[in-house]
N, CA, C, O and CB atoms as a CASP TS submission, in Angstrom:
PFRMAT TS
TARGET T0000
AUTHOR 0000-0000-0000
METHOD Language model
MODEL 1
PARENT N/A
ATOM      1  N   MET     1     -13.445  46.369 -28.526  1.00  0.00           N
ATOM      2  CA  MET     1     -12.348  46.878 -29.385  1.00  0.00           C
ATOM      3  C   MET     1     -11.923  48.497 -29.148  1.00  0.00           C
ATOM      4  O   MET     1     -12.606  49.407 -28.678  1.00  0.00           O
ATOM      5  CB  MET     1     -12.837  46.657 -30.909  1.00  0.00           C
ATOM      6  N   ASN     2     -10.872  48.507 -29.530  1.00  0.00           N
ATOM      7  CA  ASN     2     -10.293  49.886 -29.180  1.00  0.00           C
ATOM      8  C   ASN     2     -10.381  50.494 -30.443  1.00  0.00           C
ATOM      9  O   ASN     2     -10.219  49.787 -31.438  1.00  0.00           O
ATOM     10  CB  ASN     2      -8.778  49.933 -28.573  1.00  0.00           C
ATOM     11  N   GLN     3     -10.687  52.089 -30.596  1.00  0.00           N
ATOM     12  CA  GLN     3     -11.054  52.827 -31.833  1.00  0.00           C
ATOM     13  C   GLN     3      -9.643  53.777 -31.981  1.00  0.00           C
ATOM     14  O   GLN     3      -8.781  53.859 -31.106  1.00  0.00           O
ATOM     15  CB  GLN     3     -12.647  53.781 -31.645  1.00  0.00           C
ATOM     16  N   ARG     4      -9.619  54.326 -33.017  1.00  0.00           N
ATOM     17  CA  ARG     4      -8.314  55.146 -33.130  1.00  0.00           C
ATOM     18  C   ARG     4      -9.183  56.204 -34.039  1.00  0.00           C
ATOM     19  O   ARG     4      -9.944  56.036 -34.992  1.00  0.00           O
ATOM     20  CB  ARG     4      -6.738  54.292 -33.924  1.00  0.00           C
ATOM     21  N   ARG     5      -8.681  57.506 -33.240  1.00  0.00           N
ATOM     22  CA  ARG     5      -8.986  58.885 -33.372  1.00  0.00           C
ATOM     23  C   ARG     5      -7.439  59.574 -33.882  1.00  0.00           C
ATOM     24  O   ARG     5      -6.300  59.149 -33.686  1.00  0.00           O
ATOM     25  CB  ARG     5      -9.640  59.507 -31.804  1.00  0.00           C
ATOM     26  N   LEU     6      -7.935  60.844 -34.632  1.00  0.00           N
ATOM     27  CA  LEU     6      -6.846  62.022 -35.192  1.00  0.00           C
ATOM     28  C   LEU     6      -7.418  62.990 -34.221  1.00  0.00           C
ATOM     29  O   LEU     6      -8.632  63.183 -34.155  1.00  0.00           O
ATOM     30  CB  LEU     6      -6.900  62.598 -37.042  1.00  0.00           C
ATOM     31  N   GLY     7      -6.440  63.682 -33.365  1.00  0.00           N
ATOM     32  CA  GLY     7      -6.582  64.793 -32.843  1.00  0.00           C
ATOM     33  C   GLY     7      -5.659  65.720 -33.228  1.00  0.00           C
ATOM     34  O   GLY     7      -4.670  65.249 -33.790  1.00  0.00           O
ATOM     35  N   ILE     8      -5.712  67.335 -33.036  1.00  0.00           N
ATOM     36  CA  ILE     8      -4.821  68.425 -33.244  1.00  0.00           C
ATOM     37  C   ILE     8      -4.717  69.275 -32.157  1.00  0.00           C
ATOM     38  O   ILE     8      -5.686  69.511 -31.436  1.00  0.00           O
ATOM     39  CB  ILE     8      -5.164  69.162 -34.324  1.00  0.00           C
ATOM     40  N   ASP     9      -3.489  69.811 -31.961  1.00  0.00           N
ATOM     41  CA  ASP     9      -3.320  70.940 -30.959  1.00  0.00           C
ATOM     42  C   ASP     9      -3.173  71.928 -31.913  1.00  0.00           C
ATOM     43  O   ASP     9      -2.277  72.083 -32.743  1.00  0.00           O
ATOM     44  CB  ASP     9      -2.099  70.867 -29.874  1.00  0.00           C
ATOM     45  N   PRO    10      -4.485  72.785 -31.617  1.00  0.00           N
ATOM     46  CA  PRO    10      -4.331  73.988 -32.799  1.00  0.00           C
ATOM     47  C   PRO    10      -3.551  74.859 -32.300  1.00  0.00           C
ATOM     48  O   PRO    10      -3.479  75.766 -33.130  1.00  0.00           O
ATOM     49  CB  PRO    10      -5.615  74.782 -33.270  1.00  0.00           C
ATOM     50  N   ILE    11      -2.907  75.103 -31.386  1.00  0.00           N
ATOM     51  CA  ILE    11      -1.930  76.156 -30.887  1.00  0.00           C
ATOM     52  C   ILE    11      -0.383  75.790 -31.576  1.00  0.00           C
ATOM     53  O   ILE    11       0.439  76.651 -31.890  1.00  0.00           O
ATOM     54  CB  ILE    11      -1.895  76.110 -29.073  1.00  0.00           C
ATOM     55  N   ALA    12      -0.224  74.523 -31.708  1.00  0.00           N
ATOM     56  CA  ALA    12       1.066  73.965 -32.318  1.00  0.00           C
ATOM     57  C   ALA    12       1.001  74.033 -33.734  1.00  0.00           C
ATOM     58  O   ALA    12       2.009  74.271 -34.399  1.00  0.00           O
ATOM     59  CB  ALA    12       1.350  72.523 -31.928  1.00  0.00           C
ATOM     60  N   CYS    13      -0.212  73.823 -34.287  1.00  0.00           N
ATOM     61  CA  CYS    13      -0.513  73.702 -35.859  1.00  0.00           C
ATOM     62  C   CYS    13       0.057  75.094 -36.455  1.00  0.00           C
ATOM     63  O   CYS    13      -0.375  76.188 -36.093  1.00  0.00           O
ATOM     64  CB  CYS    13      -2.310  73.507 -36.227  1.00  0.00           C
ATOM     65  N   LYS    14       1.149  74.906 -37.477  1.00  0.00           N
ATOM     66  CA  LYS    14       1.215  76.035 -38.214  1.00  0.00           C
ATOM     67  C   LYS    14       0.661  76.021 -39.632  1.00  0.00           C
ATOM     68  O   LYS    14       0.872  76.994 -40.356  1.00  0.00           O
ATOM     69  CB  LYS    14       2.492  76.391 -38.230  1.00  0.00           C
ATOM     70  N   ALA    15       0.006  75.036 -40.047  1.00  0.00           N
ATOM     71  CA  ALA    15      -0.763  74.921 -41.268  1.00  0.00           C
ATOM     72  C   ALA    15       0.211  74.438 -42.856  1.00  0.00           C
ATOM     73  O   ALA    15       0.063  74.912 -43.983  1.00  0.00           O
ATOM     74  CB  ALA    15      -1.488  76.521 -41.384  1.00  0.00           C
ATOM     75  N   HIS    16       1.049  73.508 -42.463  1.00  0.00           N
ATOM     76  CA  HIS    16       1.904  73.401 -43.440  1.00  0.00           C
ATOM     77  C   HIS    16       1.321  72.565 -44.443  1.00  0.00           C
ATOM     78  O   HIS    16       1.862  72.449 -45.543  1.00  0.00           O
ATOM     79  CB  HIS    16       3.119  72.959 -42.999  1.00  0.00           C
ATOM     80  N   GLY    17      -0.210  71.713 -44.020  1.00  0.00           N
ATOM     81  CA  GLY    17      -0.898  70.966 -44.827  1.00  0.00           C
ATOM     82  C   GLY    17      -0.283  69.806 -45.011  1.00  0.00           C
ATOM     83  O   GLY    17      -1.074  69.110 -45.646  1.00  0.00           O
ATOM     84  N   LEU    18       0.840  69.125 -44.774  1.00  0.00           N
ATOM     85  CA  LEU    18       1.271  67.999 -45.023  1.00  0.00           C
ATOM     86  C   LEU    18       0.375  66.685 -44.551  1.00  0.00           C
ATOM     87  O   LEU    18       0.469  65.614 -45.150  1.00  0.00           O
ATOM     88  CB  LEU    18       2.500  68.059 -44.502  1.00  0.00           C
ATOM     89  N   CYS    19      -0.531  66.884 -43.376  1.00  0.00           N
ATOM     90  CA  CYS    19      -1.100  66.163 -42.845  1.00  0.00           C
ATOM     91  C   CYS    19      -2.190  65.641 -44.089  1.00  0.00           C
ATOM     92  O   CYS    19      -2.192  64.450 -44.401  1.00  0.00           O
ATOM     93  CB  CYS    19      -1.518  66.786 -41.587  1.00  0.00           C
ATOM     94  N   ALA    20      -2.924  66.419 -44.632  1.00  0.00           N
ATOM     95  CA  ALA    20      -4.027  66.256 -45.582  1.00  0.00           C
ATOM     96  C   ALA    20      -3.441  65.725 -46.848  1.00  0.00           C
ATOM     97  O   ALA    20      -4.197  65.148 -47.631  1.00  0.00           O
ATOM     98  CB  ALA    20      -4.796  67.588 -45.833  1.00  0.00           C
ATOM     99  N   ASP    21      -1.957  65.881 -47.180  1.00  0.00           N
ATOM    100  CA  ASP    21      -1.609  65.038 -48.033  1.00  0.00           C
ATOM    101  C   ASP    21      -1.271  63.565 -48.041  1.00  0.00           C
ATOM    102  O   ASP    21      -1.051  62.882 -49.041  1.00  0.00           O
ATOM    103  CB  ASP    21      -0.865  65.522 -48.380  1.00  0.00           C
ATOM    104  N   GLU    22      -1.262  63.115 -46.577  1.00  0.00           N
ATOM    105  CA  GLU    22      -1.076  61.767 -46.354  1.00  0.00           C
ATOM    106  C   GLU    22      -2.201  61.226 -46.146  1.00  0.00           C
ATOM    107  O   GLU    22      -2.181  60.009 -46.330  1.00  0.00           O
ATOM    108  CB  GLU    22      -0.269  61.464 -45.397  1.00  0.00           C
ATOM    109  N   LEU    23      -3.440  61.768 -45.750  1.00  0.00           N
ATOM    110  CA  LEU    23      -4.668  61.143 -45.266  1.00  0.00           C
ATOM    111  C   LEU    23      -5.740  62.137 -45.754  1.00  0.00           C
ATOM    112  O   LEU    23      -6.394  62.732 -44.898  1.00  0.00           O
ATOM    113  CB  LEU    23      -4.684  60.902 -43.625  1.00  0.00           C
ATOM    114  N   PRO    24      -5.986  62.379 -47.147  1.00  0.00           N
ATOM    115  CA  PRO    24      -7.069  63.535 -47.749  1.00  0.00           C
ATOM    116  C   PRO    24      -8.464  62.953 -47.288  1.00  0.00           C
ATOM    117  O   PRO    24      -9.360  63.762 -47.048  1.00  0.00           O
ATOM    118  CB  PRO    24      -7.037  63.725 -49.647  1.00  0.00           C
ATOM    119  N   GLU    25      -8.713  61.533 -47.142  1.00  0.00           N
ATOM    120  CA  GLU    25     -10.230  60.964 -46.900  1.00  0.00           C
ATOM    121  C   GLU    25     -10.634  61.424 -45.312  1.00  0.00           C
ATOM    122  O   GLU    25     -11.788  61.359 -44.890  1.00  0.00           O
ATOM    123  CB  GLU    25     -10.281  59.046 -47.082  1.00  0.00           C
ATOM    124  N   ALA    26      -9.420  61.924 -44.470  1.00  0.00           N
ATOM    125  CA  ALA    26      -9.850  62.257 -43.231  1.00  0.00           C
ATOM    126  C   ALA    26      -9.490  63.702 -42.983  1.00  0.00           C
ATOM    127  O   ALA    26     -10.177  64.176 -42.079  1.00  0.00           O
ATOM    128  CB  ALA    26      -9.294  61.342 -42.229  1.00  0.00           C
ATOM    129  N   ILE    27      -8.775  64.398 -43.416  1.00  0.00           N
ATOM    130  CA  ILE    27      -8.590  65.566 -43.394  1.00  0.00           C
ATOM    131  C   ILE    27      -8.500  66.634 -44.470  1.00  0.00           C
ATOM    132  O   ILE    27      -7.677  66.498 -45.375  1.00  0.00           O
ATOM    133  CB  ILE    27      -7.787  65.535 -42.853  1.00  0.00           C
ATOM    134  N   THR    28      -9.203  67.558 -44.427  1.00  0.00           N
ATOM    135  CA  THR    28      -9.025  68.500 -45.208  1.00  0.00           C
ATOM    136  C   THR    28      -8.669  70.131 -44.815  1.00  0.00           C
ATOM    137  O   THR    28      -8.792  70.469 -43.638  1.00  0.00           O
ATOM    138  CB  THR    28     -10.074  68.357 -45.837  1.00  0.00           C
ATOM    139  N   LEU    29      -8.365  70.811 -45.513  1.00  0.00           N
ATOM    140  CA  LEU    29      -7.550  72.291 -45.131  1.00  0.00           C
ATOM    141  C   LEU    29      -8.850  73.120 -45.260  1.00  0.00           C
ATOM    142  O   LEU    29      -9.837  72.952 -45.976  1.00  0.00           O
ATOM    143  CB  LEU    29      -6.089  72.912 -46.359  1.00  0.00           C
ATOM    144  N   ASP    30      -8.518  74.141 -44.271  1.00  0.00           N
ATOM    145  CA  ASP    30      -9.441  75.567 -44.603  1.00  0.00           C
ATOM    146  C   ASP    30      -8.737  76.323 -45.428  1.00  0.00           C
ATOM    147  O   ASP    30      -7.609  76.136 -45.884  1.00  0.00           O
ATOM    148  CB  ASP    30      -9.807  76.549 -43.353  1.00  0.00           C
ATOM    149  N   GLU    31      -9.663  77.394 -45.624  1.00  0.00           N
ATOM    150  CA  GLU    31      -8.933  78.586 -46.431  1.00  0.00           C
ATOM    151  C   GLU    31      -7.622  79.235 -46.216  1.00  0.00           C
ATOM    152  O   GLU    31      -6.990  79.983 -46.962  1.00  0.00           O
ATOM    153  CB  GLU    31      -9.682  79.619 -46.373  1.00  0.00           C
ATOM    154  N   TRP    32      -7.259  78.638 -44.636  1.00  0.00           N
ATOM    155  CA  TRP    32      -5.870  79.412 -44.505  1.00  0.00           C
ATOM    156  C   TRP    32      -4.869  78.162 -44.333  1.00  0.00           C
ATOM    157  O   TRP    32      -3.799  78.380 -43.766  1.00  0.00           O
ATOM    158  CB  TRP    32      -5.795  80.590 -43.061  1.00  0.00           C
ATOM    159  N   GLY    33      -5.061  77.310 -44.635  1.00  0.00           N
ATOM    160  CA  GLY    33      -4.506  75.804 -44.433  1.00  0.00           C
ATOM    161  C   GLY    33      -4.247  75.094 -43.437  1.00  0.00           C
ATOM    162  O   GLY    33      -3.291  74.321 -43.386  1.00  0.00           O
ATOM    163  N   TYR    34      -5.210  75.311 -42.377  1.00  0.00           N
ATOM    164  CA  TYR    34      -5.248  74.640 -41.212  1.00  0.00           C
ATOM    165  C   TYR    34      -6.451  73.468 -41.245  1.00  0.00           C
ATOM    166  O   TYR    34      -7.632  73.716 -41.488  1.00  0.00           O
ATOM    167  CB  TYR    34      -5.429  75.710 -40.087  1.00  0.00           C
ATOM    168  N   PRO    35      -5.921  72.186 -40.960  1.00  0.00           N
ATOM    169  CA  PRO    35      -6.442  70.983 -40.904  1.00  0.00           C
ATOM    170  C   PRO    35      -8.111  70.968 -40.474  1.00  0.00           C
ATOM    171  O   PRO    35      -8.582  71.721 -39.621  1.00  0.00           O
ATOM    172  CB  PRO    35      -5.534  70.231 -39.941  1.00  0.00           C
ATOM    173  N   ILE    36      -8.694  70.218 -41.043  1.00  0.00           N
ATOM    174  CA  ILE    36     -10.121  70.131 -40.482  1.00  0.00           C
ATOM    175  C   ILE    36     -10.344  68.505 -40.266  1.00  0.00           C
ATOM    176  O   ILE    36     -10.468  67.810 -41.275  1.00  0.00           O
ATOM    177  CB  ILE    36     -11.330  70.853 -41.620  1.00  0.00           C
ATOM    178  N   LEU    37     -10.392  67.951 -39.074  1.00  0.00           N
ATOM    179  CA  LEU    37     -10.198  66.533 -39.087  1.00  0.00           C
ATOM    180  C   LEU    37     -11.921  66.060 -39.345  1.00  0.00           C
ATOM    181  O   LEU    37     -12.926  66.727 -39.099  1.00  0.00           O
ATOM    182  CB  LEU    37      -9.367  65.941 -37.477  1.00  0.00           C
ATOM    183  N   SER    38     -11.820  64.756 -39.890  1.00  0.00           N
ATOM    184  CA  SER    38     -13.391  64.275 -39.585  1.00  0.00           C
ATOM    185  C   SER    38     -13.601  63.633 -38.220  1.00  0.00           C
ATOM    186  O   SER    38     -12.663  63.265 -37.513  1.00  0.00           O
ATOM    187  CB  SER    38     -13.901  63.137 -40.678  1.00  0.00           C
ATOM    188  N   THR    39     -14.481  63.557 -37.994  1.00  0.00           N
ATOM    189  CA  THR    39     -15.243  63.282 -36.812  1.00  0.00           C
ATOM    190  C   THR    39     -15.236  61.824 -36.851  1.00  0.00           C
ATOM    191  O   THR    39     -15.157  61.129 -37.864  1.00  0.00           O
ATOM    192  CB  THR    39     -16.690  63.927 -36.769  1.00  0.00           C
ATOM    193  N   GLY    40     -15.347  61.344 -35.362  1.00  0.00           N
ATOM    194  CA  GLY    40     -15.406  59.904 -35.246  1.00  0.00           C
ATOM    195  C   GLY    40     -14.224  58.986 -35.478  1.00  0.00           C
ATOM    196  O   GLY    40     -13.194  59.480 -35.938  1.00  0.00           O
ATOM    197  N   PRO    41     -14.278  57.747 -35.212  1.00  0.00           N
ATOM    198  CA  PRO    41     -13.104  56.581 -35.431  1.00  0.00           C
ATOM    199  C   PRO    41     -12.706  56.378 -36.772  1.00  0.00           C
ATOM    200  O   PRO    41     -13.476  56.169 -37.709  1.00  0.00           O
ATOM    201  CB  PRO    41     -13.537  55.162 -34.962  1.00  0.00           C
ATOM    202  N   LEU    42     -11.479  56.447 -36.828  1.00  0.00           N
ATOM    203  CA  LEU    42     -11.041  56.060 -38.238  1.00  0.00           C
ATOM    204  C   LEU    42     -11.185  54.680 -38.279  1.00  0.00           C
ATOM    205  O   LEU    42     -11.129  53.864 -37.359  1.00  0.00           O
ATOM    206  CB  LEU    42      -9.590  56.457 -38.633  1.00  0.00           C
ATOM    207  N   PRO    43     -11.415  54.499 -39.688  1.00  0.00           N
ATOM    208  CA  PRO    43     -11.682  52.924 -40.171  1.00  0.00           C
ATOM    209  C   PRO    43     -10.425  52.081 -40.233  1.00  0.00           C
ATOM    210  O   PRO    43      -9.414  52.667 -40.617  1.00  0.00           O
ATOM    211  CB  PRO    43     -12.333  52.847 -41.696  1.00  0.00           C
ATOM    212  N   PRO    44     -10.328  50.809 -39.917  1.00  0.00           N
ATOM    213  CA  PRO    44      -9.027  50.222 -39.618  1.00  0.00           C
ATOM    214  C   PRO    44      -8.010  50.320 -40.892  1.00  0.00           C
ATOM    215  O   PRO    44      -6.811  50.149 -40.676  1.00  0.00           O
ATOM    216  CB  PRO    44      -9.256  48.692 -39.181  1.00  0.00           C
ATOM    217  N   LYS    45      -8.463  50.591 -42.205  1.00  0.00           N
ATOM    218  CA  LYS    45      -7.635  50.356 -43.194  1.00  0.00           C
ATOM    219  C   LYS    45      -7.127  51.754 -43.224  1.00  0.00           C
ATOM    220  O   LYS    45      -6.131  51.845 -43.941  1.00  0.00           O
ATOM    221  CB  LYS    45      -8.249  49.746 -44.484  1.00  0.00           C
ATOM    222  N   SER    46      -7.527  52.971 -42.623  1.00  0.00           N
ATOM    223  CA  SER    46      -6.754  54.395 -42.691  1.00  0.00           C
ATOM    224  C   SER    46      -5.799  54.295 -41.624  1.00  0.00           C
ATOM    225  O   SER    46      -4.943  55.172 -41.741  1.00  0.00           O
ATOM    226  CB  SER    46      -7.713  55.778 -42.470  1.00  0.00           C
ATOM    227  N   VAL    47      -5.627  53.558 -40.632  1.00  0.00           N
ATOM    228  CA  VAL    47      -4.653  53.862 -39.475  1.00  0.00           C
ATOM    229  C   VAL    47      -3.394  53.663 -39.732  1.00  0.00           C
ATOM    230  O   VAL    47      -2.615  54.271 -38.997  1.00  0.00           O
ATOM    231  CB  VAL    47      -4.868  53.148 -38.344  1.00  0.00           C
ATOM    232  N   ARG    48      -2.896  52.925 -40.641  1.00  0.00           N
ATOM    233  CA  ARG    48      -1.495  53.164 -41.286  1.00  0.00           C
ATOM    234  C   ARG    48      -0.925  54.360 -41.633  1.00  0.00           C
ATOM    235  O   ARG    48       0.068  54.898 -41.142  1.00  0.00           O
ATOM    236  CB  ARG    48      -1.409  52.584 -42.363  1.00  0.00           C
ATOM    237  N   ARG    49      -1.757  54.790 -42.670  1.00  0.00           N
ATOM    238  CA  ARG    49      -1.725  56.358 -43.718  1.00  0.00           C
ATOM    239  C   ARG    49      -1.966  57.410 -42.293  1.00  0.00           C
ATOM    240  O   ARG    49      -1.314  58.450 -42.385  1.00  0.00           O
ATOM    241  CB  ARG    49      -3.521  56.560 -45.324  1.00  0.00           C
ATOM    242  N   ALA    50      -2.793  57.283 -41.022  1.00  0.00           N
ATOM    243  CA  ALA    50      -2.988  58.124 -40.202  1.00  0.00           C
ATOM    244  C   ALA    50      -1.714  58.312 -39.376  1.00  0.00           C
ATOM    245  O   ALA    50      -1.481  59.397 -38.843  1.00  0.00           O
ATOM    246  CB  ALA    50      -4.102  57.796 -39.536  1.00  0.00           C
ATOM    247  N   LYS    51      -0.854  57.223 -39.262  1.00  0.00           N
ATOM    248  CA  LYS    51       0.486  57.408 -38.583  1.00  0.00           C
ATOM    249  C   LYS    51       1.125  57.992 -39.486  1.00  0.00           C
ATOM    250  O   LYS    51       1.677  59.024 -39.104  1.00  0.00           O
ATOM    251  CB  LYS    51       1.230  56.239 -38.096  1.00  0.00           C
ATOM    252  N   ALA    52       1.278  57.695 -40.659  1.00  0.00           N
ATOM    253  CA  ALA    52       2.057  58.380 -41.457  1.00  0.00           C
ATOM    254  C   ALA    52       1.786  60.217 -41.546  1.00  0.00           C
ATOM    255  O   ALA    52       2.644  61.099 -41.601  1.00  0.00           O
ATOM    256  CB  ALA    52       1.827  57.610 -42.804  1.00  0.00           C
ATOM    257  N   ALA    53       0.743  60.306 -41.538  1.00  0.00           N
ATOM    258  CA  ALA    53       0.090  61.941 -41.443  1.00  0.00           C
ATOM    259  C   ALA    53       0.486  62.381 -40.095  1.00  0.00           C
ATOM    260  O   ALA    53       0.730  63.583 -39.990  1.00  0.00           O
ATOM    261  CB  ALA    53      -1.754  62.096 -41.573  1.00  0.00           C
ATOM    262  N   ALA    54       0.603  61.624 -39.005  1.00  0.00           N
ATOM    263  CA  ALA    54       1.009  62.260 -37.791  1.00  0.00           C
ATOM    264  C   ALA    54       2.413  62.675 -37.901  1.00  0.00           C
ATOM    265  O   ALA    54       2.804  63.816 -37.654  1.00  0.00           O
ATOM    266  CB  ALA    54       0.814  61.377 -36.620  1.00  0.00           C
ATOM    267  N   ALA    55       3.267  61.552 -38.340  1.00  0.00           N
ATOM    268  CA  ALA    55       4.761  61.540 -38.372  1.00  0.00           C
ATOM    269  C   ALA    55       5.168  62.492 -39.293  1.00  0.00           C
ATOM    270  O   ALA    55       6.312  62.920 -39.141  1.00  0.00           O
ATOM    271  CB  ALA    55       5.365  60.223 -38.723  1.00  0.00           C
ATOM    272  N   ALA    56       4.369  63.020 -40.410  1.00  0.00           N
ATOM    273  CA  ALA    56       4.780  63.920 -41.580  1.00  0.00           C
ATOM    274  C   ALA    56       4.340  65.311 -40.609  1.00  0.00           C
ATOM    275  O   ALA    56       4.577  66.376 -41.179  1.00  0.00           O
ATOM    276  CB  ALA    56       3.794  63.611 -43.335  1.00  0.00           C
ATOM    277  N   CYS    57       3.891  65.396 -39.582  1.00  0.00           N
ATOM    278  CA  CYS    57       3.560  67.042 -39.167  1.00  0.00           C
ATOM    279  C   CYS    57       4.990  67.368 -38.752  1.00  0.00           C
ATOM    280  O   CYS    57       5.672  66.644 -38.027  1.00  0.00           O
ATOM    281  CB  CYS    57       2.279  67.375 -37.722  1.00  0.00           C
ATOM    282  N   PRO    58       5.396  68.577 -39.305  1.00  0.00           N
ATOM    283  CA  PRO    58       6.928  69.074 -38.801  1.00  0.00           C
ATOM    284  C   PRO    58       6.830  69.693 -37.105  1.00  0.00           C
ATOM    285  O   PRO    58       7.750  69.806 -36.294  1.00  0.00           O
ATOM    286  CB  PRO    58       7.542  70.564 -40.012  1.00  0.00           C
ATOM    287  N   VAL    59       5.850  69.916 -36.998  1.00  0.00           N
ATOM    288  CA  VAL    59       5.427  70.689 -35.532  1.00  0.00           C
ATOM    289  C   VAL    59       4.973  69.443 -34.538  1.00  0.00           C
ATOM    290  O   VAL    59       5.135  69.591 -33.327  1.00  0.00           O
ATOM    291  CB  VAL    59       3.921  71.944 -35.749  1.00  0.00           C
ATOM    292  N   LEU    60       4.455  68.326 -35.008  1.00  0.00           N
ATOM    293  CA  LEU    60       4.226  67.046 -34.349  1.00  0.00           C
ATOM    294  C   LEU    60       2.426  67.960 -33.675  1.00  0.00           C
ATOM    295  O   LEU    60       2.053  67.802 -32.513  1.00  0.00           O
ATOM    296  CB  LEU    60       5.923  66.425 -32.874  1.00  0.00           C
ATOM    297  N   ALA    61       1.901  68.522 -34.348  1.00  0.00           N
ATOM    298  CA  ALA    61       0.393  69.018 -33.885  1.00  0.00           C
ATOM    299  C   ALA    61      -0.590  67.838 -34.186  1.00  0.00           C
ATOM    300  O   ALA    61      -1.628  67.994 -33.542  1.00  0.00           O
ATOM    301  CB  ALA    61      -0.163  70.468 -34.780  1.00  0.00           C
ATOM    302  N   LEU    62      -0.597  66.861 -34.853  1.00  0.00           N
ATOM    303  CA  LEU    62      -1.044  65.978 -35.079  1.00  0.00           C
ATOM    304  C   LEU    62      -1.098  64.808 -34.455  1.00  0.00           C
ATOM    305  O   LEU    62       0.063  64.400 -34.435  1.00  0.00           O
ATOM    306  CB  LEU    62      -0.793  65.939 -35.821  1.00  0.00           C
ATOM    307  N   ARG    63      -1.872  63.950 -33.875  1.00  0.00           N
ATOM    308  CA  ARG    63      -1.932  63.102 -32.828  1.00  0.00           C
ATOM    309  C   ARG    63      -2.791  61.850 -33.107  1.00  0.00           C
ATOM    310  O   ARG    63      -3.990  62.015 -33.335  1.00  0.00           O
ATOM    311  CB  ARG    63      -2.402  63.831 -31.702  1.00  0.00           C
ATOM    312  N   LEU    64      -2.323  60.753 -33.104  1.00  0.00           N
ATOM    313  CA  LEU    64      -3.425  59.488 -33.093  1.00  0.00           C
ATOM    314  C   LEU    64      -3.756  58.758 -31.712  1.00  0.00           C
ATOM    315  O   LEU    64      -2.836  58.458 -30.950  1.00  0.00           O
ATOM    316  CB  LEU    64      -2.858  58.279 -34.059  1.00  0.00           C
ATOM    317  N   THR    65      -4.829  58.533 -31.466  1.00  0.00           N
ATOM    318  CA  THR    65      -5.052  58.386 -30.353  1.00  0.00           C
ATOM    319  C   THR    65      -5.963  56.897 -30.270  1.00  0.00           C
ATOM    320  O   THR    65      -6.602  56.441 -31.218  1.00  0.00           O
ATOM    321  CB  THR    65      -5.645  59.687 -29.880  1.00  0.00           C
ATOM    322  N   THR    66      -5.857  56.286 -28.941  1.00  0.00           N
ATOM    323  CA  THR    66      -6.607  55.167 -29.094  1.00  0.00           C
ATOM    324  C   THR    66      -7.660  55.084 -27.995  1.00  0.00           C
ATOM    325  O   THR    66      -7.336  55.050 -26.808  1.00  0.00           O
ATOM    326  CB  THR    66      -5.740  54.002 -29.126  1.00  0.00           C
ATOM    327  N   VAL    67      -8.942  55.051 -28.414  1.00  0.00           N
ATOM    328  CA  VAL    67      -9.950  55.322 -27.388  1.00  0.00           C
ATOM    329  C   VAL    67     -10.780  53.860 -27.277  1.00  0.00           C
ATOM    330  O   VAL    67     -11.068  53.200 -28.276  1.00  0.00           O
ATOM    331  CB  VAL    67     -10.966  56.697 -27.854  1.00  0.00           C
ATOM    332  N   LYS    68     -11.065  53.523 -26.114  1.00  0.00           N
ATOM    333  CA  LYS    68     -11.616  52.327 -25.915  1.00  0.00           C
ATOM    334  C   LYS    68     -13.044  52.793 -26.099  1.00  0.00           C
ATOM    335  O   LYS    68     -13.460  53.868 -25.668  1.00  0.00           O
ATOM    336  CB  LYS    68     -11.231  51.620 -24.559  1.00  0.00           C
ATOM    337  N   SER    69     -13.872  51.775 -26.869  1.00  0.00           N
ATOM    338  CA  SER    69     -15.041  51.931 -27.338  1.00  0.00           C
ATOM    339  C   SER    69     -16.051  51.202 -26.018  1.00  0.00           C
ATOM    340  O   SER    69     -15.758  50.219 -25.338  1.00  0.00           O
ATOM    341  CB  SER    69     -15.080  51.239 -28.908  1.00  0.00           C
ATOM    342  N   PRO    70     -17.228  52.002 -25.947  1.00  0.00           N
ATOM    343  CA  PRO    70     -18.090  51.750 -24.747  1.00  0.00           C
ATOM    344  C   PRO    70     -18.644  49.797 -24.959  1.00  0.00           C
ATOM    345  O   PRO    70     -19.372  49.268 -24.120  1.00  0.00           O
ATOM    346  CB  PRO    70     -19.677  53.157 -24.851  1.00  0.00           C
TER
END
C-alpha cells in the first residue's frame, strides 16, 4: 500500500501560514510562521485536506508525495 506524506521546500517557503490553516492536525507553525510538519505518513482521511493545504501555498513550497511502503 502506498503512503502519502507532506514535504516542504524550506527555501521557497515564505511563512504565509495558509497550509496550517488548511491542515492544523499535521502542520503547526514555529514562532516565525514557518511550518513544522508532522512526521510519518498521513492518515487516509487527511489526504484530501493535505491536497488543499498544498494548493493553498502561494509559493508552492508544500508538496504531497506518494511513498511506496515496504
